C-alpha distance (Angstrom), angle and dihedral (degrees) to the residues before:
residue distance angle dihedral
M1 . . .
M2 3.82 . .
F3 3.85 119.8 .
D4 3.72 129.9 -174.1
R5 3.87 123.4 -138.5
F6 3.76 89.8 -88.1
G7 3.87 93.2 57.9
L8 3.83 96.1 -109.3
T9 3.77 125.5 127.5
I10 3.73 118.2 -113.0
E11 3.76 88.8 -119.4
G12 3.78 91.0 51.2
N13 3.78 89.7 54.0
R14 3.81 89.9 49.9
A15 3.79 92.6 50.3
T16 3.87 91.3 47.8
R17 3.90 89.8 50.1
Y18 3.85 91.1 52.6
A19 3.78 93.8 47.1
L20 3.86 92.2 47.1
T21 3.79 88.9 48.6
V22 3.80 89.6 57.3
L23 3.80 91.7 48.3
I24 3.82 92.3 48.2
L25 3.83 94.6 49.6
Y26 3.90 92.2 45.9
S27 3.81 86.8 48.5
A28 3.83 91.0 49.5
I29 3.85 90.0 54.3
A30 3.77 91.4 49.7
L31 3.81 91.7 50.8
S32 3.79 91.0 47.4
L33 3.86 88.8 51.8
A34 3.83 88.9 53.3
A35 3.81 94.2 45.8
F36 3.71 103.9 35.9
G37 3.80 107.0 20.8
W38 3.76 137.6 -115.6
L39 3.77 103.2 -71.2
R40 3.79 97.8 39.0
T41 3.84 94.0 51.1
W42 3.75 97.4 47.7
S43 3.81 92.3 42.5
G44 3.82 88.4 53.5
L45 3.78 87.5 55.7
N46 3.87 90.0 48.6
V47 3.91 91.5 -114.8
P48 3.89 112.1 142.6
A49 3.89 95.6 -121.8
M50 3.79 128.7 -158.1
Y51 3.69 127.7 -159.0
P52 3.03 136.4 -105.8
P53 3.78 94.8 43.8
F54 3.79 128.1 -91.9
A55 3.72 92.5 19.7
D56 3.79 101.0 -177.6
L57 3.77 96.5 62.1
R58 3.81 89.9 46.9
T59 3.82 87.2 78.9
I60 3.89 85.3 70.8
Q61 3.82 91.9 45.3
G62 3.80 88.8 48.6
A63 3.91 91.9 46.6
L64 3.83 90.6 63.2
I65 3.82 86.5 61.3
S66 3.75 93.7 43.0
Q67 3.75 95.0 48.2
A68 3.86 91.5 48.9
S69 3.80 86.3 54.0
G70 3.83 91.2 55.2
F71 3.78 97.3 -101.4
D72 3.75 127.1 133.4
P73 3.87 97.7 -126.4
Q74 3.82 93.3 -157.7
I75 3.82 86.0 65.9
N76 3.71 107.3 23.2
N77 3.82 120.2 18.4
P78 3.83 110.3 171.1
G79 3.91 88.9 159.3
D80 3.88 89.4 72.5
P81 3.75 112.9 92.4
W82 3.84 91.3 -125.8
G83 3.91 94.9 35.4
R84 3.82 93.0 -115.0
P85 3.82 120.8 157.5
M86 3.84 114.9 -112.4
N87 3.94 99.2 -104.0
Y88 3.92 90.7 -171.0
P89 3.85 132.0 93.8
I90 3.80 115.5 -83.5
I91 3.84 89.7 -112.0
W92 3.76 88.0 80.0
L93 3.81 88.3 68.6
V94 3.78 88.9 54.7
I95 3.84 89.9 52.5
A96 3.76 92.5 43.5
K97 3.83 90.8 54.5
L98 3.88 93.7 45.3
L99 3.86 89.6 50.7
N100 3.67 96.9 38.7
L101 3.84 92.1 -126.5
G102 3.77 89.4 168.4
N103 3.70 83.2 79.9
D104 3.78 106.7 83.1
A105 3.80 95.0 -144.6
N106 3.91 90.0 53.3
Y107 3.68 88.4 44.9
L108 3.91 95.2 53.2
I109 3.90 90.6 44.2
F110 3.80 91.7 50.7
V111 3.79 93.8 50.7
T112 3.81 93.8 42.4
C113 3.83 91.2 50.8
W114 3.79 90.2 55.8
I115 3.86 93.5 47.2
V116 3.77 88.9 52.0
T117 3.85 88.1 49.5
F118 3.88 89.3 47.9
A119 3.88 88.2 49.2
A120 3.87 90.1 52.4
C121 3.87 91.6 48.2
V122 3.86 93.5 51.5
C123 3.88 91.5 43.6
S124 3.94 86.3 53.3
I125 3.86 90.4 49.1
I126 3.92 93.2 50.0
Y127 3.82 91.1 42.6
R128 3.84 90.7 54.3
F129 3.78 93.5 42.2
P130 3.87 108.7 22.9
S131 3.78 108.3 -159.6
L132 3.85 138.6 143.3
W133 3.84 88.0 -136.6
I134 3.87 89.5 62.6
L135 3.73 90.3 46.0
A136 3.78 92.1 50.8
A137 3.79 90.0 48.3
I138 3.79 93.8 50.1
F139 3.76 91.9 55.9
S140 3.82 97.4 37.2
G141 3.85 118.5 128.0
S142 3.82 94.1 -100.4
N143 3.69 95.1 50.8
L144 3.85 93.3 47.3
L145 3.86 86.8 50.5
L146 3.90 86.1 53.6
L147 3.83 88.1 58.8
E148 3.78 94.5 42.8
R149 3.80 92.8 51.6
G150 3.76 95.1 40.9
N151 3.79 87.8 -139.1
N152 3.83 117.1 -175.7
D153 3.78 88.8 -119.6
L154 3.83 81.4 87.5
I155 3.77 90.3 63.8
V156 3.78 92.4 43.4
F157 3.83 93.4 50.9
C158 3.88 89.7 51.7
L159 3.85 91.1 49.8
V160 3.80 94.3 48.8
Y161 3.83 90.9 45.4
V162 3.80 92.6 52.2
S163 3.87 89.8 49.2
I164 3.72 88.9 57.3
I165 3.80 98.7 48.7
I166 3.77 98.8 38.9
S167 3.82 114.2 98.2
W168 3.83 103.6 -146.2
P169 3.85 108.7 76.1
W170 3.80 97.1 -151.1
S171 3.82 92.1 53.4
A172 3.74 87.3 48.4
S173 3.73 90.0 51.5
L174 3.91 90.3 56.8
F175 3.85 90.0 56.5
V176 3.76 91.5 51.3
I177 3.82 93.4 46.3
F178 3.84 91.9 48.1
A179 3.82 89.5 48.5
A180 3.82 90.4 48.9
I181 3.90 90.3 50.9
L182 3.82 90.4 52.8
K183 3.79 97.6 45.9
I184 3.94 111.8 -1.6
Y185 3.83 96.7 -142.3
P186 3.80 95.4 82.4
L187 3.78 86.3 80.4
F188 3.75 85.8 79.2
S189 3.85 89.0 68.4
V190 3.84 95.1 55.1
F191 3.76 96.0 102.8
H192 3.79 92.3 74.2
M193 3.72 84.3 79.5
H194 3.79 91.9 65.0
K195 3.82 93.6 130.7
N196 3.75 88.3 74.5
W197 3.78 111.2 40.0
K198 3.74 93.1 179.9
T199 3.72 92.5 65.1
I200 3.83 88.8 50.4
V201 3.87 91.0 53.7
V202 3.75 93.0 48.0
I203 3.76 91.7 50.0
L204 3.71 94.8 49.1
I205 3.81 91.5 45.8
V206 3.76 94.4 48.2
S207 3.86 90.7 46.4
A208 3.79 93.7 46.5
I209 3.87 88.9 54.3
F210 3.80 88.8 48.5
I211 3.78 94.9 48.5
W212 3.83 91.5 46.3
L213 3.81 91.4 51.4
D214 3.88 93.3 46.7
A215 3.67 99.6 36.4
S216 3.87 92.4 124.1
E217 3.75 90.9 51.3
I218 3.73 92.9 48.4
A219 3.86 89.3 54.1
K220 3.76 88.6 52.4
I221 3.85 92.5 51.1
R222 3.86 89.6 50.9
A223 3.76 93.3 48.5
S224 3.89 91.7 49.2
T225 3.80 96.0 47.2
P226 3.86 108.4 98.5
T227 3.86 119.8 -135.4
C228 3.78 122.4 -148.6
A229 3.82 136.3 -177.6
N230 3.88 98.4 -133.5
L231 3.79 118.3 38.3
C232 3.85 93.2 32.2
Y233 3.77 139.4 85.9
G234 3.80 131.7 -160.2
V235 3.84 137.4 79.4
N236 3.80 93.9 -78.0
S237 3.85 92.8 54.1
L238 3.65 91.2 44.0
S239 3.80 88.4 58.1
L240 3.81 87.2 54.7
V241 3.82 91.5 49.8
I242 3.72 92.9 54.0
K243 3.77 92.2 46.3
K244 3.82 92.7 47.4
R245 3.74 98.1 44.4
L246 3.84 102.2 32.3
D247 3.79 101.9 19.8
I248 3.82 88.5 -128.5
D249 3.76 121.2 135.5
I250 3.72 112.8 -137.5
S251 3.79 116.9 173.1
Y252 3.92 124.0 -127.2
P253 3.88 92.0 -117.9
A254 3.89 92.0 54.0
L255 3.87 93.0 50.2
L256 3.79 90.9 44.9
I257 3.83 92.9 52.1
F258 3.83 90.2 45.6
H259 3.81 95.0 52.2
V260 3.92 94.5 41.6
G261 3.80 88.6 46.3
I262 3.84 95.1 55.6
A263 3.69 89.7 47.3
L264 3.83 93.0 50.8
Y265 3.83 91.0 48.4
F266 3.81 90.2 62.6
V267 3.80 93.4 41.0
L268 3.83 91.3 53.1
R269 3.84 92.5 52.0
N270 3.72 112.0 80.0
T271 3.83 92.3 -169.0
L272 3.77 91.8 56.1
I273 3.80 100.9 39.9
E274 3.82 91.2 58.4
K275 3.87 88.1 70.6
W276 3.90 89.2 61.5
R277 3.90 96.1 57.9
A278 3.70 124.0 108.1
R279 3.87 118.8 -114.2
A280 3.85 91.6 -139.9
T281 3.73 140.0 19.4
N282 3.78 127.8 -115.1
T283 3.83 116.8 171.9
H284 3.82 97.0 -151.5
A285 3.81 93.2 43.0
S286 3.88 89.7 52.8
Q287 3.82 93.5 46.5
M288 3.77 91.1 49.5
F289 3.83 92.1 48.7
I290 3.78 92.1 49.2
A291 3.90 90.6 51.0
G292 3.73 97.3 42.2
G293 3.81 94.6 36.6
G294 3.88 90.9 49.9
V295 3.80 91.8 52.5
Y296 3.85 93.5 48.9
V297 3.85 98.4 43.4
L298 3.87 96.5 46.9
T299 3.86 97.3 38.3
F300 3.90 86.0 49.2
L301 3.88 90.0 55.7
L302 3.81 100.4 36.0
S303 3.85 108.6 38.5
A304 3.76 148.1 6.4
N305 3.74 110.8 -98.4
W306 3.63 135.4 -168.4
D307 3.77 115.7 -115.8
Y308 3.87 95.5 -109.9
R309 3.82 86.2 73.8
L310 3.88 85.6 72.8
V311 3.78 84.7 79.7
F312 3.88 84.8 94.0
L313 3.77 89.2 66.6
I314 3.79 86.5 74.7
F315 3.73 85.2 72.5
C316 3.76 91.8 58.1
I317 3.81 99.7 52.3
P318 3.82 99.9 77.7
Y319 3.80 89.9 57.3
I320 3.82 95.1 42.7
L321 3.85 86.8 56.0
L322 3.76 88.2 63.6
L323 3.88 95.1 54.8
N324 3.86 116.8 127.6
D325 3.80 98.8 -137.1
Y326 3.84 112.0 74.4
Y327 3.87 95.2 -155.9
I328 3.77 96.4 47.5
K329 3.86 92.5 45.4
Y330 3.74 94.8 55.2
T331 3.81 95.2 36.4
I332 3.75 87.6 59.0
L333 3.77 92.5 46.3
I334 3.76 94.1 49.0
S335 3.83 88.4 48.0
I336 3.79 91.7 53.6
I337 3.89 90.9 52.4
M338 3.93 89.7 44.8
A339 3.72 92.5 47.2
S340 3.73 92.5 51.3
N341 3.86 97.4 51.1
Y342 3.79 106.1 56.4
R343 3.85 95.8 149.9
N344 3.83 95.7 43.7
I345 3.80 95.8 46.5
S346 3.81 93.3 42.3
Q347 3.74 92.0 49.1
L348 3.75 91.3 47.0
L349 3.87 98.6 45.4
G350 3.79 103.6 17.6
L351 3.78 117.7 -145.0
T352 3.81 91.1 -9.4
G353 3.81 89.9 58.6
A354 3.98 89.9 49.1
W355 3.80 88.9 53.4
L356 3.81 91.5 46.7
N357 3.76 89.4 53.7
T358 3.86 92.6 49.5
A359 3.78 91.9 45.4
S360 3.82 91.3 49.8
K361 3.72 92.1 54.9
S362 3.87 91.1 52.0
F363 3.70 90.9 45.6
L364 3.79 91.8 52.2
F365 3.77 88.1 51.8
V366 3.78 92.0 57.6
S367 3.85 97.7 38.9
I368 3.83 93.8 46.3
S369 3.78 91.5 45.9
I370 3.87 88.1 53.9
I371 3.80 94.2 50.5
M372 3.76 91.9 42.7
Y373 3.79 90.6 54.1
H374 3.91 90.5 52.4
E375 3.78 91.9 48.2
L376 3.80 97.4 46.2
S377 3.78 92.4 41.3
L378 3.77 86.4 63.7
L379 3.79 91.0 54.8
L380 3.93 100.4 43.1
P381 3.85 121.7 88.7
I382 3.90 89.7 -116.6
R383 3.75 109.7 52.4
N384 3.81 124.4 -152.2
I385 3.80 92.8 -19.9
W386 3.73 94.8 161.4
P387 3.83 98.6 51.3
K388 3.71 90.9 44.0
F389 3.82 90.8 52.0
Y390 3.74 90.7 46.9
S391 3.78 93.8 47.5
A392 3.83 90.1 50.0
H393 3.73 91.7 55.2
K394 3.85 92.7 45.1
T395 3.77 91.4 54.5
K396 3.78 97.9 41.2
P397 3.88 107.2 124.6
N398 3.80 120.2 -113.9
S399 3.88 110.8 -93.0
R400 3.87 94.2 -145.3
């Protein structure tokens, strides 16, 4: 192993440089905010800014006022500066009351603490897996938007990451359950805990009870979550994209079947799926991929999502860097960057860029689904049953 004169490995130096780069860039953004203000700084970074700062969590701050006035903030939230319904579980009101987030100073401290925690998490990831691809993803347009809005996906990302790196499975399960209570979709990351199936079963049972008890609340959250054709991903938003750009109506079920069908085609072809395997194993990279990939694939199918949820693709990059096939690996990595930079790519290439952004999100669904199948098939009691079934029928001798 190579050492420099300070006794550190070359790889260790590289990891430190990447982590320091992240901290320096975040610090530069913070200094710019202090010197030039909120709107000017984010506009300079090509991020669509809203003022007052951290607009998304202000629906919760406003919900305190609306609830005190007798409104149901998940339906009617006049306390929000923009009049948006609170599309978060009601537990956020309990948290807001406990922390007195109605006070603006407390509110800003709360969001800032989570941004600092998020910065620590991404620094930890890039330190473990130093890569320019991760650095580019961290500072992509969608992840800068996540910071600008102060969306609670920041909190969920941190909780899921801690559940991955923590050693005791029952402690990890508490982080996943708490994340799911705050936002529901973290349930899709649960299979990263495959080394202890008991914890997965407990998480799923607890979550199923929670969902059953709060079914009406979940329906209100879905109804109040806006869907768009630009800074969004998922089958629902794709339907809007096609309608807006081509004036063609394609239903949600048709698009869902189309995407799942393409993924299944590759899964059922042994000769093709081999190209999607990793050349080496890394436990943390695999766990992160299962967590981030599970969130992306299932949210893509089940809901329309704002692009800042693409932050979970950061979890996927360390594993993708291990893929065997050179062309598949770099096509996926480029797709992650293109999917995470709608405004930049559409302004640079116009409508062509907008379509490339949309196509990248669909391609990522298919490619991540294929790799997820491979990873999970190694964990399930019956391995690769579909490819073996398909292969058996392909090689069956002619009966004539």
